[in-house]
C-alpha positions in Angstrom: 0.0 -0.4 0.0 2.7 2.5 1.0 4.5 1.7 -2.5 1.0 2.8 -4.2 1.5 5.7 -2.1 5.1 6.7 -3.3 4.1 5.9 -7.0 1.1 8.0 -6.9 2.6 10.9 -5.2 5.1 10.9 -8.7 2.2 10.7 -11.1 0.7 13.7 -9.5 3.6 15.8 -9.8 4.1 14.3 -13.3 0.3 15.8 -14.4 1.5 19.0 -12.7 4.7 19.3 -14.9 2.6 17.5 -18.4 0.0 20.4 -18.0 2.4 23.1 -17.6 4.8 21.9 -20.6 1.6 21.8 -22.6 1.0 25.2 -21.5 4.1 26.4 -22.3 4.8 24.8 -25.7 1.9 25.3 -26.9 1.5 29.2 -26.1 5.1 29.7 -27.6 4.9 27.2 -30.4 8.8 27.5 -31.0 8.3 30.9 -31.4 11.1 31.1 -28.2 14.3 30.3 -28.6 16.2 27.3 -28.1 17.6 28.3 -24.2 13.4 28.2 -23.4 13.8 24.8 -24.0 16.9 24.4 -22.2 15.2 25.6 -19.1 12.3 23.5 -18.9 15.1 20.6 -19.4 17.1 21.7 -16.3 14.0 22.3 -14.6 13.2 18.9 -15.4 16.6 17.6 -13.8 16.7 19.8 -10.8 14.0 18.7 -9.2 14.2 15.2 -9.4 18.0 15.3 -8.2 16.5 16.9 -4.9 13.7 14.5 -4.9 15.8 11.1 -5.5 18.1 12.5 -2.7 15.4 13.1 0.0 14.1 9.6 -1.3 17.5 8.2 -0.4 17.6 10.2 2.7 14.3 8.9 3.9 15.9 5.8 5.1 18.3 7.7 7.1 15.5 9.8 8.9 12.9 7.2 9.0 10.2 9.5 7.8 7.6 8.2 5.4 6.5 11.6 4.7 10.0 12.8 3.2 9.9 9.6 0.7 6.8 11.0 -0.6 8.3 14.4 -0.7 11.1 12.9 -2.5 9.1 10.7 -5.2 6.7 14.2 -5.3 9.9 16.2 -6.7 10.7 13.1 -8.8 7.5 13.4 -10.4 8.7 16.8 -12.3 11.2 14.7 -14.4 8.5 13.8 -16.7 9.5 15.9 -20.0 8.3 13.0 -22.4 6.4 16.2 -24.2 9.8 18.3 -24.3 11.6 15.7 -25.9 9.9 15.2 -28.6 9.8 18.7 -29.4 13.2 19.1 -28.8 13.4 16.4 -31.6 11.2 18.1 -34.0 12.9 21.6 -33.1 16.3 20.8 -33.9 16.1 18.4 -36.6 15.5 19.3 -40.4 12.0 18.8 -41.6 12.7 16.5 -43.8 14.5 14.4 -41.3 12.0 15.0 -38.2 10.1 12.0 -38.9 8.7 9.1 -37.0 11.6 7.3 -37.3 13.6 10.1 -34.6 10.7 9.4 -32.7 11.0 5.8 -32.9 14.9 5.7 -31.7 13.7 8.0 -28.9 11.3 5.4 -27.7 13.8 2.6 -27.8 16.1 4.8 -25.9 13.4 5.1 -23.3 12.7 1.4 -23.3 16.2 0.5 -22.9 17.1 3.1 -19.9 13.9 1.6 -18.4 15.3 -2.4 -18.7 18.3 -1.3 -17.4 17.2 1.0 -14.4 15.0 -2.0 -13.3 17.7 -4.3 -13.6 20.5 -1.9 -11.8 17.8 -1.5 -9.0 17.4 -5.2 -8.0 21.2 -5.6 -7.2 22.0 -6.9 -3.4 25.1 -6.0 -2.0 26.7 -5.4 1.9 25.5 -2.4 3.6 28.4 0.6 3.6 28.3 3.5 5.7 30.2 6.9 5.0 30.7 10.3 5.9 30.4 13.3 3.6 29.9 16.6 4.5 29.6 16.1 8.1 26.8 13.6 7.4 26.5 10.0 7.5 25.1 8.4 4.7 24.3 4.6 4.4 24.2 2.5 1.3 22.4 -0.5 0.7 19.9 -2.5 -1.0 16.9 0.2 -0.2 19.4 3.5 -0.7 20.9 2.7 -3.6 18.2 2.9 -6.5 17.8 7.0 -5.1 21.7 7.8 -4.7 22.2 6.4 -8.3 19.2 8.5 -10.0 20.7 11.4 -8.4 23.8 11.5 -9.2 22.5 10.1 -13.2 20.8 13.4 -12.6 23.2 15.5 -11.8 25.2 14.7 -15.0 22.2 15.2 -17.3 22.0 18.9 -15.7 25.8 19.6 -16.0 25.5 18.7 -19.5 22.3 20.5 -20.0 24.0 23.8 -18.4 27.5 23.2 -20.1 26.8 21.8 -23.7 26.1 24.1 -26.3 22.6 23.4 -27.9 22.1 22.8 -31.5 21.2 25.3 -34.0 17.5 25.3 -35.2 18.0 24.0 -38.5 14.7 25.0 -39.3 15.2 28.6 -39.7 16.3 28.8 -43.1 13.8 26.3 -44.4 10.5 27.9 -45.9 7.4 27.3 -44.3 5.2 25.1 -45.7 1.6 26.4 -45.0 0.1 22.7 -46.3 0.0 20.0 -44.5 -1.9 17.6 -46.1 1.1 15.4 -47.5 1.8 14.6 -43.5 0.1 12.0 -41.9 -2.5 13.4 -39.4 -0.6 13.0 -35.3 2.9 13.1 -36.9 5.0 15.8 -34.8 6.0 17.4 -37.2 2.6 19.5 -37.7 3.4 21.0 -34.7 6.6 22.6 -36.1 5.4 23.2 -40.0 3.7 26.5 -39.1 6.7 28.5 -37.0 4.0 31.8 -37.5 1.0 29.3 -35.5 1.0 31.1 -32.6 -0.3 33.9 -31.0 -1.3 36.0 -33.8 -3.1 33.2 -35.4 -5.2 32.5 -32.4 -8.0 34.5 -33.9 -8.2 32.2 -37.0 -7.7 28.8 -35.1 -8.7 29.4 -31.2 -11.6 32.1 -31.7 -13.1 31.0 -35.2 -16.0 30.1 -34.2 -19.3 30.0 -35.0 -22.3 32.4 -34.4 -24.0 30.1 -32.6 -21.0 29.1 -30.1 -20.5 32.4 -29.5 -22.1 33.4 -26.3 -20.6 36.5 -24.9 -20.4 38.6 -27.8 -18.6 41.6 -26.2 -16.4 39.3 -24.5 -15.2 37.8 -27.9 -15.1 41.1 -29.6 -12.9 42.5 -26.4 -10.4 39.7 -26.9 -10.0 40.2 -30.7 -9.4 43.8 -30.4 -6.9 43.0 -27.6 -5.3 40.8 -30.2 -5.5 43.4 -33.4 -3.8 45.9 -30.9 -1.2 43.9 -29.9 -0.5 43.3 -33.6 0.6 46.7 -34.3 3.3 46.7 -31.8 6.6 45.6 -32.4 7.4 42.0 -32.0 9.5 42.3 -28.6 6.2 44.3 -27.1 3.9 41.7 -28.3 5.7 39.1 -26.4 6.2 40.8 -23.5 2.2 41.5 -23.6 1.5 37.7 -23.8 3.2 37.1 -20.9 1.8 40.1 -18.9 -1.8 39.6 -19.5 -2.9 36.5 -17.2 -6.5 37.3 -17.6 -6.2 37.0 -21.7 -4.5 34.0 -21.3 -7.1 32.2 -19.2 -9.4 33.0 -21.2 -7.4 31.7 -24.6 -6.6 28.7 -22.7 -9.9 28.3 -21.4 -11.7 28.8 -25.0 -9.1 26.0 -26.7 -9.6 23.8 -24.2 -13.6 24.1 -24.9 -12.9 23.7 -29.1 -10.5 20.4 -28.0 -13.2 19.1 -25.9 -16.2 19.6 -28.5 -14.1 18.4 -31.8 -12.8 14.9 -29.3 -16.5 14.5 -28.2 -18.1 14.5 -31.7 -15.6 12.2 -33.3 -16.7 9.0 -32.3 -13.6 6.9 -33.5 -11.5 9.5 -31.3 -13.3 9.3 -28.3 -13.0 5.7 -28.6 -9.3 5.4 -29.2 -8.8 7.8 -25.6 -10.9 5.1 -23.9 -8.8 2.3 -24.6 -5.5 4.5 -24.4 -6.5 5.2 -20.8 -7.4 1.6 -19.9 -3.9 0.6 -21.1 -2.2 3.1 -19.1 -4.4 2.1 -16.2 -4.0 -1.7 -16.4 -0.2 -1.6 -16.7 0.3 0.9 -13.7 -1.9 -1.5 -11.8 0.0 -4.4 -12.6 3.2 -2.8 -12.1 2.5 -1.0 -8.9 1.3 -4.4 -7.1 3.5 -6.6 -8.2 6.1 -6.1 -5.2 3.0 -6.6 -2.8 1.8 -9.6 -4.1 5.0 -11.3 -4.8 5.5 -10.4 -1.3 2.1 -11.1 0.1 1.4 -14.7 -1.7 5.2 -15.9 -2.7 7.3 -14.3 -0.1 9.6 -13.0 -2.9 11.9 -10.6 -1.8 12.5 -7.3 -3.4 15.3 -8.6 -5.7 13.2 -11.3 -7.2 10.5 -8.8 -7.4 13.1 -6.4 -9.6 13.9 -9.3 -11.9 10.5 -9.9 -12.7 10.1 -6.2 -13.5 13.0 -6.2 -15.6 11.7 -9.1 -17.6 8.7 -7.4 -18.2 10.7 -4.4 -19.5 12.8 -6.6 -21.4 9.2 -7.7 -23.3 8.6 -3.9 -24.6 10.5 -3.4 -27.7 9.8 -7.0 -29.2 6.2 -6.1 -28.5 6.1 -3.0 -30.2 7.8 -4.2 -32.8 5.2 -7.4 -33.5 2.5 -4.7 -32.8 3.4 -2.8 -35.6 3.5 -5.6 -38.0 0.5 -6.9 -37.4 -0.9 -3.5 -37.6 0.4 -2.7 -40.8 -0.7 -6.1 -41.9 -4.7 -6.5 -40.7 -5.2 -2.9 -39.2 -5.2 -1.3 -36.5 -9.2 -1.9 -35.4 -8.2 -5.7 -35.9 -5.4 -5.6 -33.3 -7.4 -3.6 -31.0 -10.1 -6.0 -30.7 -8.3 -9.3 -30.8 -5.6 -7.3 -28.1 -8.7 -6.9 -25.4 -9.9 -10.2 -26.0 -6.5 -11.7 -25.1 -6.7 -9.3 -22.3 -9.8 -10.8 -20.8 -8.2 -13.7 -21.1 -5.1 -12.9 -19.0 -7.4 -11.5 -16.4 -9.6 -14.6 -16.1 -6.3 -16.3 -16.0 -5.2 -14.0 -13.3 -8.2 -14.3 -10.5 -7.9 -16.3 -7.4 -9.9 -19.2 -7.4 -9.1 -20.5 -4.5 -9.6 -17.3 -2.7 -12.7 -17.1 -4.4 -13.7 -20.2 -3.0 -13.1 -19.0 0.6 -15.5 -15.9 -0.2 -18.6 -18.0 -1.3 -18.1 -20.3 1.9 -18.9 -16.7 3.7 -20.7 -14.9 1.5 -22.8 -13.7 4.0 -20.0 -11.6 5.9 -18.6 -10.3 2.7 -19.1 -6.7 3.9 -17.9 -7.3 7.6 -15.3 -5.1 9.1 -12.4 -7.3 9.3 -10.1 -6.4 12.9 -7.5 -9.0 12.6 -3.6 -7.4 12.2 -3.4 -9.0 8.5 -6.6 -9.2 6.8 -5.1 -10.3 4.3 -5.1 -13.3 2.1 -1.9 -15.2 1.7 -3.3 -18.4 -0.8 -3.3 -18.1 -4.2 -5.0 -21.4 -6.5 -3.2 -24.1 -4.5 0.2 -25.2 -5.8 0.0 -23.6 -8.8 -0.3 -20.4 -7.8 3.1 -19.0 -9.2 3.2 -20.2 -12.7 0.0 -19.0 -12.8 0.3 -15.1 -11.6 3.5 -14.9 -13.6 1.9 -16.4 -17.1 -1.2 -14.0 -16.4 0.9 -11.0 -15.8 3.2 -11.5 -18.9 0.0 -12.0 -21.0 -1.8 -8.7 -19.5 1.3 -6.5 -20.0 1.7 -7.1 -23.5 -1.4 -6.3 -23.9 -1.7 -3.3 -22.2 1.8 -2.4 -24.2 0.2 -3.1 -27.6 -2.9 -1.3 -26.5 -1.3 1.8 -25.8 1.3 1.9 -29.2 -2.0 0.7 -31.4 -4.2 3.5 -29.6 -1.2 6.2 -30.3 -1.2 5.0 -33.7 -4.9 4.6 -34.7 -5.4 8.5 -32.6 -3.2 10.0 -35.4 -5.0 8.7 -38.0 -8.7 9.2 -37.0 -7.8 13.0 -35.5 -9.3 15.9 -37.6 -7.3 18.4 -39.3 -8.9 21.1 -36.9 -8.0 19.6 -33.8 -4.2 19.0 -35.0 -4.2 22.7 -35.9 -5.5 23.4 -32.6 -3.9 24.8 -29.9 -4.3 21.6 -27.1 -4.5 18.9 -29.9 -3.8 14.8 -29.5 -0.1 15.2 -28.8 -0.9 17.4 -25.8 -3.8 15.4 -24.6 -2.7 12.0 -25.0 0.2 12.5 -22.0 -2.8 13.9 -20.0 -4.8 11.0 -20.7 -1.9 8.3 -19.7 -1.1 10.0 -16.7 -4.5 10.3 -15.2 -4.8 6.5 -16.1 -1.8 5.6 -13.7 -2.9 8.2 -11.1 -6.2 6.3 -11.1 -5.0 2.9 -10.7 -2.5 4.1 -8.3 -5.4 5.0 -6.3 -7.3 2.1 -6.9 -4.5 0.3 -5.3 -4.2 2.4 -2.3 -8.1 2.0 -1.8 -7.8 -1.7 -1.7 -4.8 -1.7 0.7 -6.6 0.5 3.1 -10.0 -1.3 2.8 -10.7 -3.9 6.1 -13.8 -5.4 4.4 -13.6 -9.1 3.6 -14.4 -9.0 0.2 -10.9 -6.7 -0.5 -8.9 -9.1 1.9 -8.0 -10.9 -1.5 -5.8 -8.0 -3.5 -5.7 -10.3 -6.7 -9.4 -10.8 -6.5 -9.8 -7.1 -6.2 -7.7 -5.9 -9.0 -9.3 -8.3 -11.0 -12.4 -8.0 -10.4 -11.9 -3.8 -11.4 -9.7 -4.8 -14.7 -12.1 -7.5 -15.9 -15.2 -5.0 -15.5 -13.4 -1.9 -17.4 -12.5 -4.5 -20.0 -15.6 -5.8 -21.0 -16.7 -1.7 -21.2 -13.8 -1.4 -23.7 -14.5 -4.0 -25.6 -17.9 -3.1 -26.1 -17.4 0.4 -27.0 -15.1 -0.8 -29.7 -17.6 -3.4 -31.3 -20.1 -0.6 -31.1 -17.8 2.0 -33.0 -16.2 -0.7 -35.0 -17.2 0.8 -38.1 -15.7 3.6 -37.3 -12.1 3.0 -36.2 -11.0 2.2 -39.8 -8.4 5.0 -39.6 -9.2 6.0 -43.2 
């Protein structure tokens, strides 16, 4: 339960960081200098450096709150959106393709695998003094100190290594993006003039039926027109010094984006599947250490090796999913993966605990006051093999659903949404983080619940995933015709 709280605190700060990056990048839309992107990356390195130090030092202090604060600061390292924009910004337009994003994804997968593998090492505990303080290096503190060292190395690299010149400065701006696939990151940087000056064409281009307050709308347009007359530097300063106009623009952009998403049945269905995939993957990873220790008495090292094995499945899963998506189509792969996900959830169920629950069905909602109200029995003698096989199947399905949902999302999103201030590139990370946060919240609620029906964590998780998977499969079948991606 405490591990879910630690992981969930990082998800909250990651969500805050992502929303801030969306505001920053979409508001300036590459109109800022390269040093502005450098500031975002430096900020995303300083906070996790101190967060990892606090997380490691919490072992010395003995305060759980210190570990939570450290994990909260670590969540601000979430800068995937900034990294993708950096790749697009510093690559020529003819090279800023999906291949660059795929290469970045491979690096992320390899870093996840090696991080889990390094965090599983066990060694003899050592103590050393530095600047008058005593530091303990053992199995619990090593990941925090190691990541703090990695972040400080990255910080020095960002501060002293010169950023490459913008390779798109002397390239003629192409107004027509019809030849670029929808959802391609190049769409974000195709028009460098698409910033505050173009808001009245995109953000405020509403029909008369949508305009509920004409006076406010006209006043905003007049403010934009007056700001156009000013010099570019003065205009740029006015954008940042007018918080009321900023809030109005972001609010109207959010309202317009929500309408475009809800009106597109295929896109809303894709977002639903993407959120479910993020939620299920987070629940599986977060509960792994708890379940393996409770039912099988695994050590933290064994749980780390198992998570590293799951991380090793990421790259092959992406490659196989891409192959089947090209051969059979995105909607076919989504439907088949949801069905396979159902099979994995059914295998995941603890039938021995279910039998024991039915034997005392009249008291399933009673308050359990025992010191350890959790169940420790998992399907007699095959529980370990059953758990490993089912988790591997569900994890592969979740990863496949995430990748194929992003692919379908780029195909079914409209051109109006791609040109919007808040588009799919900005919405997808928010949906992913919300799914992760919801998954951690479910784990915490199950852990703190002392009702007899929730004493078996495996069945509590499996029933929730089973209900959500059925809902997603029903929606996909209902709107299967619209998920053709054409």
